[in-house]
N, C-alpha and C positions, 0 to 999 in steps of 0.2 A: 453413433455413441448407444456403445450398454448403457453408459449412467442418466437413467431416468429419472430416478428417484436420489433425491438430495438430504441431508439431513443437516442442520444447519446448529452444532451446538455452542452457546454463546451467544445473544441475539440482541443483543444492543446494538450501537449504531454502527461497525462494518458489519458484524451480523446479517444487520438488517438488508446492509448494502450488496451483501454478495447475494443476499437471497433475491431482491427482487432482479437480478442481475441472471440468476440460475432461470429463474420461472420468466422472463423476457425472453429468454430464448428455448423457452418450452418446454424444461423440467419440472418436477413435481417437487413440493420446497416441502420440508419440514422443519419448524423453527421451536427447539427446548431452548431452555434457562433455568438453569437452577430459582429465579424468580420466575414462576410462570404469568405475572402480568407483563413483563418484558416481552418474554414470547408473542405475548397476546398484540402485546403493541409493534411488534416488529410487522405482522402480519401486517396489520392496516398501511404503515407506511411502505412495504416491500411488495405488497398490492400495485399501487399506485406508481413504482417505481419499473414493475415489470410491463403494466400497463403502456407505458411512455415506452421501453425498449421495443415492446413487440409490436407497439403500432399496430394500424388498421389490415398489417399483409399478414399477420401468420395471430396464430393463439398460444395468449401467455399461459402458463403451468398453471397448475392450482397450488397456492400455498395456503398451509393450515401449522396451529399448533401444537406440540406436540405435548401430552402430561406429565407422561416421563420418556425417560431415556428408550427404554426396549421401544414404546412406539413411534419414536421419531427416528429409530435405527430401521423398523420395519421394512425388509426389500430395498432398502437403501444402499447402494453401491458406491458412495462418494461422499466420507464427512470431510466438512470443513469447520473445524473447530478455532471460537474464538472468545474462547473464557478470561477470566483477567490472567496478567502476566506473571504468575508465579509458579515456579517450577510443582510442589506437591500437587498444588491443583488439577494442573495439567495432567502428571503421569497418572492419580486416580481416575480422573476420566478417561483415560487411555486405554487402562483396566480394564476399565467397564466395559471400553468398548470391544474392544477385545476378545476379551468374555462373549456378548450379547452377539457378536455380528458373524457372518462368516468370514469364511478365509480370503473372501476377494477384496475385503472393503481397504480403503488405503484413508488414514486420516492426515487430512490435509490444516496446520496448524498457521494462524496469519499471523503470529507472534513477530512483534517491531521488532527486539530487541536479544530474544532468546537463541542460543544457538540449537541444531537437531542436537549436538552434543550432552546440550541438557534436558535437553528434553527426552531422552533416550537411553539417560545412562542408569543402567538394571532395569530396563523394560524389558518384558520379553515379546520379542515380535517387531524389532526397533524399524526394520525395513521395512514396514509398512504403514511407520509416521516418514512426514516430509515439511518440508516446512516450505509453505506457498504464502508469500509475502505480499497482500496489495499495498498500492497507495490511498491515502484515504482520498475521497469515495471510493470504492470498488469499482460500483456501479457505475465512475464517468472514466478514474484514471487504467490505462492501460495494463501500466507494468506489475507482474507479477513475479517475485523472487524467489526462487524453486533452490533447495537441495534436497538433491534424495538418494539414500545408500545406496539405492541396487536400481539398474539400467531398467528397470522394469516399472518402477515407479515414477524412475525418470520422463520415459517415453510416456506413460501412459497421461501424466501430466503436463508432458508438455502439450498432445492431442485433444485433453481435454479441453485446458486453458485458451488455447488454439480456435477451439470449435467457441468461445463466447467471443472469440471477437478480443481477447486479451493481450497483451505482448509478453514472455516468459522469457526470463535469463534464468540463468543457473550458476549457480556458485562452486568454482573448485572444491573449496572449502568448505565448513561450517563458521563462518565469523560473527561476532557481538554488532548485530545492526543490519548486516547483508553488506547489500551496497549501495542503495539510495538512500538510506536511511543515516550512511556515515558519514556519506557525501552531505548531504542538509543538516546532519551534525556538525559538521565540519566549518562549515559556510556559515552556520548561527551563529557558532564560536566565535566568527571575526568580526559578524554584524553585531554581536553586544559589545563585543569589546570596544569599536568604534564608538557606540554611544557610551561605552563604560569611562572612557578616555576623553570625551569630550571633541569628537573630529568632526560627525554631524550624531544627528537627532533622528531617532525612531524613523522617524516620516521619510527623511531624503534617503534614509540608507532604504528602505523599502522602495519607493521611488526609483533610487541609483540603480535596482538591482533588476525590477519587474522591465525601467526600459533599456535597458543596457544586458548584460551578461544574459538573464533571463528570457528576453525575446529571443534572443539566437540560438541559446539554453533548448529552445523548446522544437526544433529542427536538428542541430546536428548538437554533438557530446561534448564532454572537456575536451577532451586529448583530440577531437575532431580542429576543434575551432581553433587547437595553436597549430594545425599541422596547415589550416589554412591561411593562419595568421602566417604562418613562415614564406607566403607569394609561393610562385615558382618552385621554390627549393624544398618546400616541406615542413614537416616538422626536422628534420636533420637543418635545414638549415637555422629553423627556430632556435632548438637546443645548443646550438654551433653558435649562433651569435647574440641569443636574448639569454641565455638557457641563465647562464649572470644574473643578470638582474633580475630574473627568476625568484634564484634563490634570495635573494635582496629581500625580495618583499616575501618570501616565507620565513623569511630571519624577521623581518621585524611583527609577524601576524604575534596578536596576543594572548594572553590564556583566562581570561577574564573568570572572576572569584562572584558567583548572583548573589551577595554581600546584601545588606538590606537599602542599601545607599543607590546601587544597580539593579534592584528588582523594582523600588519606585521609579525609576526613569525611564524602566519597560514598560512597568504600566501604562505611568500619562503618558509617555511616547503612543502606547497602542489607546488610547480613550482620546486623547489626540485625531491622532487618525482617521478612526473609528467614525468622528466627529456624529455620536450620538445613534450611529445604529447601532440594533440589536444584533448580537452573535445569529441566530438566526437570519435575517436578512442580511450581513455579510457572508451566512453561506450562501443562501440564493442568487446574491449578486456572481460571489464563484463560481459556483455551477454554471451559471449561465454561460457565465465567460470562458470557463474549458469546456462547455459543450459548442462555443462558436469556435474556438480555435478549434476543436475536434473535427468540425464540420470543412475548417478551409483547411487543415491540413489534409484531407482525403478530394479537394477538387482537384483536378490536374491542371496542370499548369496553361494559361495563356500563351496561345504562339503567335 
């Protein structure tokens, strides 16, 4: 890979995780943030992540904080941008990067909801910007959702993220929330509706998801699940015979509003489910479980 120096622009939770992933694969990483103290903290957290990823078999790359943007971009051939989700701030940063950096530098935005069109309208050199949205935390979750306007940028991004053991997927056109966040938002909307309508409480909804479709979705996607649900006839049989029942379920799904009453139900439900565990404790439990699942998925099937 040609990309050996990477600039992290925006060094909060997502930037720190990206930095650890990149350094764990041997890249030199420079963290920059509008608040220098955030970049300094990110170096510490990312170093721990990088060491765990690199393991004893290889040397992790060096991670440093950069006092200014030009220092972060020096000799960098890839930018992973993770600043606040506001178009003016992002475009202002992109203009500075494009002025300071060489013509081959690509800017990959971790934006979770803004589209490529949002980010590049009125921007000189839009083909050098792409959306590359990870699932949190990026150093564990393989998914990267990409939209690139040029074939060159798309091919380079595909090669780059696959080298990091990620699973890039490409959008055919820009869309708010990309793919996974649209799916997640649709599911959470109904999860909130179930609580709001008094069908079940928060913990029951989460338990049903984890031990039902969530378990299945860890190995096959939604479309494939229904294909297999159609038996020997597959998706054609399912749609012909059970399509109407699916439409009835769609028609009964809700569109809840986050009223004060619904918000209180959600907060109370989460507090009950967390059972006194802090956010950091819950994050550690989540990350440990994700690592075990990923290891299990990589194991060969027992014959």
